[in-house]
PyMOL commands that place a pseudoatom at each C-alpha (Angstrom):
pseudoatom trace, name=CA, resn=UNK, resi=1, chain=A, elem=C, hetatm=0, pos=[-106.833, -4.823, 87.303]
pseudoatom trace, name=CA, resn=UNK, resi=2, chain=A, elem=C, hetatm=0, pos=[-110.253, -5.789, 85.901]
pseudoatom trace, name=CA, resn=UNK, resi=3, chain=A, elem=C, hetatm=0, pos=[-111.814, -2.804, 87.629]
pseudoatom trace, name=CA, resn=UNK, resi=4, chain=A, elem=C, hetatm=0, pos=[-109.264, -0.449, 86.120]
pseudoatom trace, name=CA, resn=UNK, resi=5, chain=A, elem=C, hetatm=0, pos=[-109.946, -1.781, 82.619]
pseudoatom trace, name=CA, resn=UNK, resi=6, chain=A, elem=C, hetatm=0, pos=[-113.713, -1.613, 83.101]
pseudoatom trace, name=CA, resn=UNK, resi=7, chain=A, elem=C, hetatm=0, pos=[-113.551, 1.950, 84.387]
pseudoatom trace, name=CA, resn=UNK, resi=8, chain=A, elem=C, hetatm=0, pos=[-111.234, 3.080, 81.600]
pseudoatom trace, name=CA, resn=UNK, resi=9, chain=A, elem=C, hetatm=0, pos=[-113.307, 1.500, 78.846]
pseudoatom trace, name=CA, resn=UNK, resi=10, chain=A, elem=C, hetatm=0, pos=[-116.428, 3.219, 80.173]
pseudoatom trace, name=CA, resn=UNK, resi=11, chain=A, elem=C, hetatm=0, pos=[-114.679, 6.568, 80.508]
pseudoatom trace, name=CA, resn=UNK, resi=12, chain=A, elem=C, hetatm=0, pos=[-113.350, 6.232, 76.959]
pseudoatom trace, name=CA, resn=UNK, resi=13, chain=A, elem=C, hetatm=0, pos=[-116.904, 5.765, 75.644]
pseudoatom trace, name=CA, resn=UNK, resi=14, chain=A, elem=C, hetatm=0, pos=[-118.408, 8.403, 77.963]
pseudoatom trace, name=CA, resn=UNK, resi=15, chain=A, elem=C, hetatm=0, pos=[-120.423, 5.722, 79.828]
pseudoatom trace, name=CA, resn=UNK, resi=16, chain=A, elem=C, hetatm=0, pos=[-122.714, 5.257, 76.804]
pseudoatom trace, name=CA, resn=UNK, resi=17, chain=A, elem=C, hetatm=0, pos=[-122.234, 1.567, 75.970]
pseudoatom trace, name=CA, resn=UNK, resi=18, chain=A, elem=C, hetatm=0, pos=[-124.611, -0.809, 77.737]
pseudoatom trace, name=CA, resn=UNK, resi=19, chain=A, elem=C, hetatm=0, pos=[-122.311, -3.817, 77.478]
pseudoatom trace, name=CA, resn=UNK, resi=20, chain=A, elem=C, hetatm=0, pos=[-119.415, -1.921, 79.046]
pseudoatom trace, name=CA, resn=UNK, resi=21, chain=A, elem=C, hetatm=0, pos=[-121.593, -0.636, 81.887]
pseudoatom trace, name=CA, resn=UNK, resi=22, chain=A, elem=C, hetatm=0, pos=[-122.801, -4.193, 82.429]
pseudoatom trace, name=CA, resn=UNK, resi=23, chain=A, elem=C, hetatm=0, pos=[-119.223, -5.416, 82.551]
pseudoatom trace, name=CA, resn=UNK, resi=24, chain=A, elem=C, hetatm=0, pos=[-118.347, -2.719, 85.105]
pseudoatom trace, name=CA, resn=UNK, resi=25, chain=A, elem=C, hetatm=0, pos=[-121.351, -3.748, 87.200]
pseudoatom trace, name=CA, resn=UNK, resi=26, chain=A, elem=C, hetatm=0, pos=[-120.243, -7.373, 87.146]
pseudoatom trace, name=CA, resn=UNK, resi=27, chain=A, elem=C, hetatm=0, pos=[-116.688, -6.489, 88.168]
pseudoatom trace, name=CA, resn=UNK, resi=28, chain=A, elem=C, hetatm=0, pos=[-117.948, -4.283, 90.994]
pseudoatom trace, name=CA, resn=UNK, resi=29, chain=A, elem=C, hetatm=0, pos=[-120.161, -7.105, 92.258]
pseudoatom trace, name=CA, resn=UNK, resi=30, chain=A, elem=C, hetatm=0, pos=[-117.214, -9.478, 92.350]
pseudoatom trace, name=CA, resn=UNK, resi=31, chain=A, elem=C, hetatm=0, pos=[-115.374, -6.925, 94.496]
pseudoatom trace, name=CA, resn=UNK, resi=32, chain=A, elem=C, hetatm=0, pos=[-118.294, -6.732, 96.909]
pseudoatom trace, name=CA, resn=UNK, resi=33, chain=A, elem=C, hetatm=0, pos=[-119.258, -3.217, 95.825]
pseudoatom trace, name=CA, resn=UNK, resi=34, chain=A, elem=C, hetatm=0, pos=[-122.876, -4.187, 95.392]
pseudoatom trace, name=CA, resn=UNK, resi=35, chain=A, elem=C, hetatm=0, pos=[-124.588, -0.797, 95.553]
pseudoatom trace, name=CA, resn=UNK, resi=36, chain=A, elem=C, hetatm=0, pos=[-122.290, 0.553, 92.839]
pseudoatom trace, name=CA, resn=UNK, resi=37, chain=A, elem=C, hetatm=0, pos=[-122.800, -2.626, 90.823]
pseudoatom trace, name=CA, resn=UNK, resi=38, chain=A, elem=C, hetatm=0, pos=[-126.581, -2.277, 90.970]
pseudoatom trace, name=CA, resn=UNK, resi=39, chain=A, elem=C, hetatm=0, pos=[-126.302, 1.395, 90.021]
pseudoatom trace, name=CA, resn=UNK, resi=40, chain=A, elem=C, hetatm=0, pos=[-124.187, 0.623, 86.946]
pseudoatom trace, name=CA, resn=UNK, resi=41, chain=A, elem=C, hetatm=0, pos=[-126.512, -2.191, 85.865]
pseudoatom trace, name=CA, resn=UNK, resi=42, chain=A, elem=C, hetatm=0, pos=[-129.469, 0.191, 86.143]
pseudoatom trace, name=CA, resn=UNK, resi=43, chain=A, elem=C, hetatm=0, pos=[-127.533, 2.858, 84.210]
pseudoatom trace, name=CA, resn=UNK, resi=44, chain=A, elem=C, hetatm=0, pos=[-127.015, 0.381, 81.365]
pseudoatom trace, name=CA, resn=UNK, resi=45, chain=A, elem=C, hetatm=0, pos=[-130.742, -0.283, 80.915]
pseudoatom trace, name=CA, resn=UNK, resi=46, chain=A, elem=C, hetatm=0, pos=[-131.643, 2.949, 79.047]
pseudoatom trace, name=CA, resn=UNK, resi=47, chain=A, elem=C, hetatm=0, pos=[-128.645, 2.454, 76.762]
pseudoatom trace, name=CA, resn=UNK, resi=48, chain=A, elem=C, hetatm=0, pos=[-129.829, -1.056, 75.934]
pseudoatom trace, name=CA, resn=UNK, resi=49, chain=A, elem=C, hetatm=0, pos=[-133.353, 0.285, 75.407]
pseudoatom trace, name=CA, resn=UNK, resi=50, chain=A, elem=C, hetatm=0, pos=[-132.002, 2.865, 72.934]
pseudoatom trace, name=CA, resn=UNK, resi=51, chain=A, elem=C, hetatm=0, pos=[-130.651, -0.053, 70.902]
pseudoatom trace, name=CA, resn=UNK, resi=52, chain=A, elem=C, hetatm=0, pos=[-133.874, -2.027, 71.195]
pseudoatom trace, name=CA, resn=UNK, resi=53, chain=A, elem=C, hetatm=0, pos=[-132.018, -4.823, 72.981]
pseudoatom trace, name=CA, resn=UNK, resi=54, chain=A, elem=C, hetatm=0, pos=[-134.852, -6.279, 75.058]
pseudoatom trace, name=CA, resn=UNK, resi=55, chain=A, elem=C, hetatm=0, pos=[-132.798, -9.324, 76.031]
pseudoatom trace, name=CA, resn=UNK, resi=56, chain=A, elem=C, hetatm=0, pos=[-130.133, -7.114, 77.585]
pseudoatom trace, name=CA, resn=UNK, resi=57, chain=A, elem=C, hetatm=0, pos=[-132.741, -5.027, 79.389]
pseudoatom trace, name=CA, resn=UNK, resi=58, chain=A, elem=C, hetatm=0, pos=[-134.183, -8.096, 81.099]
pseudoatom trace, name=CA, resn=UNK, resi=59, chain=A, elem=C, hetatm=0, pos=[-130.749, -9.431, 81.972]
pseudoatom trace, name=CA, resn=UNK, resi=60, chain=A, elem=C, hetatm=0, pos=[-129.648, -6.062, 83.361]
pseudoatom trace, name=CA, resn=UNK, resi=61, chain=A, elem=C, hetatm=0, pos=[-132.787, -5.801, 85.475]
pseudoatom trace, name=CA, resn=UNK, resi=62, chain=A, elem=C, hetatm=0, pos=[-132.138, -9.267, 86.925]
pseudoatom trace, name=CA, resn=UNK, resi=63, chain=A, elem=C, hetatm=0, pos=[-128.489, -8.448, 87.581]
pseudoatom trace, name=CA, resn=UNK, resi=64, chain=A, elem=C, hetatm=0, pos=[-129.329, -5.097, 89.227]
pseudoatom trace, name=CA, resn=UNK, resi=65, chain=A, elem=C, hetatm=0, pos=[-131.776, -6.835, 91.551]
pseudoatom trace, name=CA, resn=UNK, resi=66, chain=A, elem=C, hetatm=0, pos=[-129.256, -9.550, 92.394]
pseudoatom trace, name=CA, resn=UNK, resi=67, chain=A, elem=C, hetatm=0, pos=[-126.496, -7.031, 93.093]
pseudoatom trace, name=CA, resn=UNK, resi=68, chain=A, elem=C, hetatm=0, pos=[-128.868, -5.033, 95.312]
pseudoatom trace, name=CA, resn=UNK, resi=69, chain=A, elem=C, hetatm=0, pos=[-129.326, -8.263, 97.312]
pseudoatom trace, name=CA, resn=UNK, resi=70, chain=A, elem=C, hetatm=0, pos=[-125.523, -8.543, 97.617]
pseudoatom trace, name=CA, resn=UNK, resi=71, chain=A, elem=C, hetatm=0, pos=[-125.093, -11.431, 95.209]
pseudoatom trace, name=CA, resn=UNK, resi=72, chain=A, elem=C, hetatm=0, pos=[-121.944, -11.601, 93.135]
pseudoatom trace, name=CA, resn=UNK, resi=73, chain=A, elem=C, hetatm=0, pos=[-122.213, -12.136, 89.398]
pseudoatom trace, name=CA, resn=UNK, resi=74, chain=A, elem=C, hetatm=0, pos=[-120.308, -15.418, 89.681]
pseudoatom trace, name=CA, resn=UNK, resi=75, chain=A, elem=C, hetatm=0, pos=[-122.966, -16.745, 92.073]
pseudoatom trace, name=CA, resn=UNK, resi=76, chain=A, elem=C, hetatm=0, pos=[-125.793, -16.286, 89.569]
pseudoatom trace, name=CA, resn=UNK, resi=77, chain=A, elem=C, hetatm=0, pos=[-127.020, -19.270, 87.541]
pseudoatom trace, name=CA, resn=UNK, resi=78, chain=A, elem=C, hetatm=0, pos=[-124.730, -21.802, 89.165]
pseudoatom trace, name=CA, resn=UNK, resi=79, chain=A, elem=C, hetatm=0, pos=[-121.553, -19.734, 88.824]
pseudoatom trace, name=CA, resn=UNK, resi=80, chain=A, elem=C, hetatm=0, pos=[-121.999, -19.147, 85.108]
pseudoatom trace, name=CA, resn=UNK, resi=81, chain=A, elem=C, hetatm=0, pos=[-123.491, -15.689, 85.420]
pseudoatom trace, name=CA, resn=UNK, resi=82, chain=A, elem=C, hetatm=0, pos=[-127.034, -14.958, 84.350]
for i in range(1, 82): cmd.bond("trace and resi %d" % i, "trace and resi %d" % (i + 1))
show_as sticks, trace
zoom trace
């Protein structure tokens, strides 16, 4: 169900909101779809850059790298995410 909501919210906003792409990436990682998760995290970076959100850019980079190494979001930072 979380995946459906994440996909729909991104489709509704034409995949232009960094925080929604990040959420989709996190959901995908929890489902073991790591390559897709890393791709969505990387896709969110230019959107965050457009907003000047340097904190999000760094976080997204870290998450993309972790997902590429097949780590779930829940495993990052002691189970509390990044």
